[in-house]
N, C-alpha and C positions, 0 to 999 in steps of 0.2 A: 477472601472475598473483599475485605476492606481495602486491600492493596489496589485492586482494580479501580475502586471508587476514587482513591487518592490520586491515582495516575490520571484519571479522566478529569478530575477537578483541576489538577495542575495544568493539564493541556488546555482546558477551558480558560483558565486564568491567563495563560500565555497568549490567547487570542484577543484579549481585551486590548484595544488600541493598536493592534498589529494590522498592517495593510498587506493584503495579498499582493505579492510581487512588488513590494515597496522599493526594492533596489533592482535595477536592470541587470547588474552584473551577475546575479545568481540565477537568472531565469533559465538559462540553458541547462544548468545542473539540476534544477528542480524538475524541469520537463523531462530530462533524461532519466532521472530517478523514478518519476511517475510512470513514464512509458515502459521502463524496464520492469517495474512491479506489475503493471496491469496488462502488458502485451507480451513482453519477452518471457517472463516467468511462466505464464500459462502455456505459451507455445512450447517452451522447453519441457514442461510437464507432459504435454500432449505427445510430443515426439518420444519421450522416454516411455510413456504408456504404450505407444504403438510398437516401439522397438522391443519392449519386454512382453508384449502380447497379453497384457492384462485384459480382463473382460470389460465390456462397455461401461458397466456401472462403476467399476474401480477407476477407469480412465476419467469418467465424469467427475468423480469425487476429487481425484488428484488435481485435475485442471481447475476446478472451482476453488479448492483450497489454495492453489497457487495464485489465484486472482484476488484473494482477500487483501484488504488494505494494509499498508505499512503499519507495523505494530507500534503501540505507544512507547514501548521500551526503547525504540530508536530515539524518540524525542527526549525521554528521560536521560538516556545515556549522553546525548549531545549536550543537554543542559548540565548534567553533572560534571562533564569534562570541559565545558565551555567551547565546544567545537561545532560550528555550523548549525547553531540553534535555529536560525531563521529558515535555513534550508530544510532541516528536519521537520519543523512545525508545518511549513507549507506543503511538504511532500506528504506528511500524514494527513493533512486536511484534504488535499486534492485526491489522494488515493481513497480516502474514506468517502468522499462525495461521488467519485467516479466508479467506485467498485460495484455498486448495485447495477447500474446499466451495463457495465462490462460483463458481470456474472449472468445477467439476464440474456445478453447476446450470446455468451458462450453456451448457456443452457439450450438456447434455440439451435445453435450449430451442432451440439453434441447429442441431441435427442432426435 
């Protein structure tokens, strides 16, 4: 349990002084990663649920789980290896903010 708190504190600290979309060169990558996580992944999960003919409740669960925000471990890994830290931070932030409305919309479509 303590590890999750440390991850969240680390992510929060990284937001201090950071500007969302500070550099224009990475915007397309950030939007692509965010759209993939919040649109493509739930769509793929739904298609797989339909193809495998799982019941409606299982399909609902799988699609909602696929729409969850990008995990903090993506940010921690990018920080650890010094690769695309800004991209990871902004993708985690955007998917976290947008995940709730997306999941509410998906719940409306699937029920």
